[in-house]
N, C-alpha and C positions, 0 to 999 in steps of 0.2 A: 268252362273257362280254358282256354288252350294256353299253351307254355309261354308264348310271346306275351300274352297278355299279364300273367303272372311276373314274369322276369322285369316289364317296365314297370309295373307297380311297386317291386321290391326295391328297384335302384332309384326311385324319384327321392325318397327319405334318404338314402345314402348320399346321393348328390347333393341333398340339402344339407344334410350334416358336415360333408365335406367344405362346402359353401361358407357355412357359420364358422367352421374351424380355421380356415384361410384367412375370413374377414377377422376374426379374432387376433390372429396373429399379425396381420397388418396393422390392426389399430394399435395393438401392443408395441408394436415396432414405432410406430408414428409417435406415441406418447412417450414412449422412452427417448427418443431422439428429441423432441421438445422438451423433454424434462431434463436433458443432458445439456441441450443449448441455453436455456432459461435458467438453470441452477446459479445462484449467485457464487461468485468467485471471490477470493480473498481480494482487495485491493491492492496495488503495487504501492510501494513507498510513495510518500509525499516528497516531493522535490521543489524547494524554495531557491529562488536565484534573488541575488541581490549585490550591492556593491559600495565601495566607498569610491573617493577620488582615486585611490591608489591601487585597490584590490578589486577583484571579482571573487563572491563567494557562493557557493553552491551547497545546499542543506539537503541532507537526504535523512528522512526520517520513517523508518519500517512502519511502525505501529503506533499513530497518534491516538492514544488513549490514557484513562486515568491509571496511573501507577508510575512506575519508572519505564524509561525507553531510552534506547541507545542512539545516538545521532553521529552521522557521518558529515564531516565537513572538506570541502575541496577548495583550497584559496589559490588563485593566481594573481599576478600581476596584470595591469590592463591590456598588455599584448599577448596574454594567454600563457606566460611562462609560470609554471608551479612555483610557489613558495612553500619550501620546505624547512626552512630555518625559523619559522615563527612557532611563538609560544599563545596558543589559544586558550581561551576559557569562556564557558557557556553559562548562563544564568536563566533558568524559567522563572518567570514573574507572571502573577495573576494579577493584572492592574486593578479591576474591579472589587476585588476581595482584599487586596494587600498581602496576597500570600508570595512568597519569594522563597525558591531554594536556595542552598549555598551554591556560589560559584563552582561548576565541574571543571577541571582541567582535562585538556584534551591530550591523548597520546599520538605521536606522530605515527604514520602507518605508509609513509614514503610517498615522494612526488607529489608533495602540495595537499597529500591528504590526511586528516586527523580523524580519530574515534574518540566520542564522548560518551563514557559509559555510564549509565543510569542516572539520567537525568529526570528529576522528580516532576511530576504533572499531577498534582493533587485533586483535580475537581475537573469538571466539564466546563466549557466555556471558553471565553477569549485569553490568550496567553500572548507573551511576549517573550522571544528569545534574544537575549543581550549577549552580543560576542564582543570579546574583547581580543584584539588581535596584536600582538607586540612581534614586529619583525626586527626590533634591534635600532631600527631607524626612527620609531616613534610608534604610538598605538594607535591603531583604528579602533574604534568602536560604533557597532551597529545594531540597531534593533529590528527584529523579523517578527510580524505578527504571525499568529498560529492558533487555529480553533482544535480545542480538543473535546472528541466526541467520547459517548459513554462505553 
């Protein structure tokens, strides 16, 4: 056997091992990229928009799940001017089972924004958020449907 035959025989398994290693790294990178892209992310807040003849209302809920949750509410007049002088109460009602939490008073957060802490949602299913907006010129009441998951 001459030297060139011995060298070519020894390098074929080395090339094959290198090819398998590179292929494995490429496959690992593709799998990692797919997993990163397809991995479920936490959903953003649920935003509900509604209104009355006098007001536009935007409700933002970070976590719609069983337990207590915080709710942020923005109130403006029909022209879009924020209403900061209102008194706001929110009550969560589960109409199918007759559950109702006590009304929760919102705290003003400035420029027509209000924060409602610890609204109780005691079970999954359909709920209603009943808002009472007292602007000192009258009281607007509205009901917003909400689905609570597990």
